[in-house]
C-alpha positions in Angstrom: 0.0 0.0 0.0 1.3 3.4 -0.9 -0.4 6.8 -0.2 0.8 10.0 -1.9 -0.6 13.5 -1.6 -0.2 14.7 -5.2 -2.1 18.1 -4.9 -3.3 20.4 -2.1 -4.7 23.9 -1.7 -1.8 26.3 -1.5 -1.7 28.9 1.3 -4.5 26.9 2.9 -4.2 28.4 6.4 -4.6 32.0 5.2 -7.5 30.9 3.0 -9.3 29.1 5.9 -8.9 32.1 8.2 -10.0 34.6 5.5 -13.1 32.7 4.6 -14.0 32.4 8.3 -13.3 36.1 8.8 -15.5 37.0 5.8 -18.5 35.6 7.6 -17.9 37.6 10.8 -16.6 41.0 9.7 -17.2 43.6 7.0 -13.5 44.6 6.8 -10.9 43.5 4.2 -8.6 42.0 6.8 -6.0 39.7 5.2 -4.8 37.0 7.7 -1.4 37.1 6.0 -0.8 40.4 7.9 -1.8 39.0 11.3 0.6 38.0 14.1 1.3 34.3 14.6 -0.6 34.6 18.0 -3.7 36.0 16.4 -3.6 33.4 13.6 -3.3 30.5 16.1 -6.1 32.0 18.3 -8.5 32.1 15.3 -7.4 28.7 14.1 -8.4 27.2 17.5 -11.7 29.0 17.4 -12.4 27.6 13.9 -12.2 24.0 15.2 -15.3 24.6 17.4 -17.4 26.6 15.0 -19.3 26.2 11.7 -17.3 24.1 9.3 -18.3 25.7 6.0 -14.9 27.4 5.6 -13.1 24.0 5.8 -14.6 23.1 2.4 -12.3 25.6 0.7 -9.3 23.5 1.3 -8.8 20.4 -0.9 -6.4 17.4 -0.9 -5.9 15.0 -3.7 -4.4 11.5 -2.9 -3.0 8.8 -5.0 -3.6 5.4 -3.2 -1.9 2.4 -4.7 -1.8 -1.3 -4.0 -5.0 -1.4 -2.0 -7.8 -3.9 -2.2 -11.1 -3.4 -3.9 -12.7 -4.4 -0.6 -11.2 -1.2 0.8 -12.1 1.0 -2.2 -15.7 -0.2 -2.0 -15.8 1.3 1.4 -13.9 4.5 0.5 -16.2 5.6 -2.3 -19.2 5.5 0.1 -18.0 8.9 1.2 -20.2 10.8 -1.3 -18.6 14.2 -0.8 -15.3 12.9 -2.3 -14.3 12.7 -5.9 -12.7 9.5 -7.3 -10.8 8.1 -10.3 -10.1 4.4 -10.1 -8.4 1.8 -12.3 -11.1 0.3 -14.6 -11.1 -3.5 -14.5 -13.6 -3.3 -17.4 -10.7 -2.7 -19.7 -7.5 -3.7 -17.8 -6.1 -7.2 -17.9 -5.8 -7.9 -14.1 -4.5 -11.4 -14.1 -1.1 -10.3 -12.8 -2.4 -8.1 -10.0 -1.7 -9.3 -6.5 -4.6 -10.5 -4.3 -3.9 -9.4 -0.7 -4.9 -11.7 2.3 -7.6 -10.2 4.5 -5.2 -9.9 7.5 -1.8 -10.8 8.7 -1.3 -13.9 10.8 -3.7 -16.3 9.1 -3.2 -19.9 10.2 -1.5 -22.4 7.9 -4.9 -23.9 7.1 -6.5 -20.6 6.3 -3.5 -19.6 4.2 -3.7 -22.8 2.2 -7.4 -22.5 1.5 -7.0 -18.8 0.6 -4.1 -19.3 -1.8 -5.8 -22.3 -3.5 -8.9 -20.3 -4.1 -7.0 -17.2 -5.4 -4.9 -19.3 -7.7 -8.0 -21.0 -9.1 -9.8 -17.8 -9.7 -6.9 -16.0 -11.4 -6.2 -19.0 -13.6 -9.8 -19.2 -14.6 -9.9 -15.4 -15.3 -6.8 -15.7 -17.5 -8.3 -18.7 -19.4 -11.5 -16.8 -20.1 -9.5 -13.9 -21.5 -7.4 -16.3 -23.6 -10.4 -17.8 -25.3 -11.8 -14.4 -26.1 -14.1 -13.3 -23.2 -14.1 -9.6 -22.7 -12.4 -8.3 -19.5 -15.6 -6.5 -18.5 -17.3 -9.9 -18.3 -14.4 -12.0 -17.0 -13.8 -9.6 -14.1 -16.8 -11.0 -12.3 -14.8 -14.0 -11.2 -12.0 -12.0 -9.6 -11.6 -11.9 -5.8 -12.7 -8.8 -3.9 -9.2 -8.4 -2.5 -7.5 -8.0 -5.8 -5.4 -4.9 -5.6 -6.2 -1.6 -7.4 -5.2 2.0 -7.5 -7.5 5.0 -6.9 -7.2 8.8 -6.8 -9.4 10.6 -4.3 -10.1 14.2 -3.6 -11.5 15.4 -0.3 -11.9 18.8 1.3 -10.8 19.4 4.9 -14.3 19.2 6.2 -14.9 15.8 4.7 -11.5 14.5 5.9 -12.3 15.7 9.4 -15.6 13.8 9.4 -13.9 10.7 7.9 -11.1 10.8 10.5 -13.6 10.5 13.4 -14.8 7.1 12.2 -12.1 5.7 9.9 -9.3 6.1 12.5 -11.5 4.2 15.0 -10.4 0.7 16.0 -13.8 -0.6 14.8 -12.8 0.2 11.2 -11.3 -2.6 9.2 -7.5 -2.6 9.5 -6.7 -1.7 5.9 -8.9 1.4 6.0 -7.3 2.5 9.3 -3.8 2.1 7.8 -4.7 4.0 4.6 -6.3 6.9 6.6 -3.4 7.1 9.0 -1.1 7.5 5.9 -3.4 10.1 4.5 -3.4 12.1 7.7 0.4 11.9 7.8 0.6 13.2 4.2 -1.6 16.2 5.2 0.3 16.9 8.4 3.6 17.1 6.5 2.3 20.0 4.3 -0.1 21.5 6.9 1.1 20.7 10.4 -1.8 22.7 11.9 -4.3 20.4 10.2 -3.5 17.4 12.4 -5.8 18.7 15.1 -8.6 18.8 12.5 -8.0 15.1 11.8 -8.7 13.2 15.0 -10.5 10.0 15.8 -13.9 10.6 17.4 -12.9 9.8 21.0 -10.0 12.2 20.8 -12.0 14.9 19.1 -15.0 14.7 21.3 -14.2 12.8 24.5 -17.0 10.3 23.7 -17.2 7.0 21.9 -18.6 6.8 18.4 -19.6 3.2 18.9 -20.3 2.8 22.6 -21.7 -0.7 22.4 -18.5 -1.8 20.7 -16.2 0.4 22.8 -17.4 -0.8 26.2 -16.8 -4.5 25.2 -13.8 -4.5 23.0 -12.0 -1.2 22.2 -8.6 -0.9 23.9 -8.9 2.9 23.8 -12.3 3.1 25.5 -12.4 4.9 28.9 -15.3 4.7 31.4 -15.6 8.5 31.3 -16.7 8.2 27.6 -20.0 6.8 28.7 -22.2 9.9 28.3 -25.6 8.2 28.6 -26.5 9.9 31.9 -25.6 13.3 30.3 -27.6 12.6 27.2 -30.7 11.7 29.3 -30.3 14.9 31.5 -29.8 17.0 28.4 -32.9 15.6 26.7 -35.1 16.4 29.7 -33.8 20.0 29.7 -34.2 20.3 25.9 -37.8 19.1 25.9 -38.6 21.7 28.6 -37.3 24.8 27.0 -37.5 26.9 23.8 -34.5 29.1 23.5 -33.0 31.0 20.6 -29.4 32.3 20.6 -28.6 35.8 19.3 -24.9 35.7 18.3 -23.0 38.9 17.7 -19.8 39.1 15.8 -16.9 40.7 17.8 -13.2 40.7 16.9 -13.7 38.0 14.2 -15.7 35.7 16.5 -19.4 35.0 17.0 -20.0 35.4 20.7 
């Protein structure tokens, strides 16, 4: 598996701050002229406010040597853009088929390898006798490797990180997303705080039924059920409307 960041929004931090500031002021105030302290203060504020500005920052990844089982999951993120190797036209008989996980038993490995060899040989035989790749591909294993390019904005990546870095996510997806986050952090170190797993970002568990039983990261304090019940009782009893006012580039 190889993940590369092949394109990203230039001067992303200034763009983020400027789009946020446009919502809250009527002045032409370029963040490039701000002090580092002011930029950091506004960046921290942005992490806890409306995320529309995050959509202005894009990242394009090239992801190679991953399974189609993984890419089937990846493309479910509908706010991404994708370009993937087309097995309809590509002869895939020499592409590796990855095992589902490391550490399979000898018996599991033997059964797996026999099935993979049979399928790939049958696929090649079908092509050799004239079947079209688009028809023969139906016999190929789901874990045959592929390459895909994917574009996400920072808001989408932040939402994905909360779930796809979680230990409940299949291992290959976790590994790919960790690599994606590392690529982003190398060009935009400030973005790492935007790309955190749910429990780190919120202090709660995204999948509490799983977390309580199995997750090695789960902490008892993440059980917020009593807080949720109390909040619901309060919410059902009130009708309140905020009246935010912009002050110094923040909505108070």
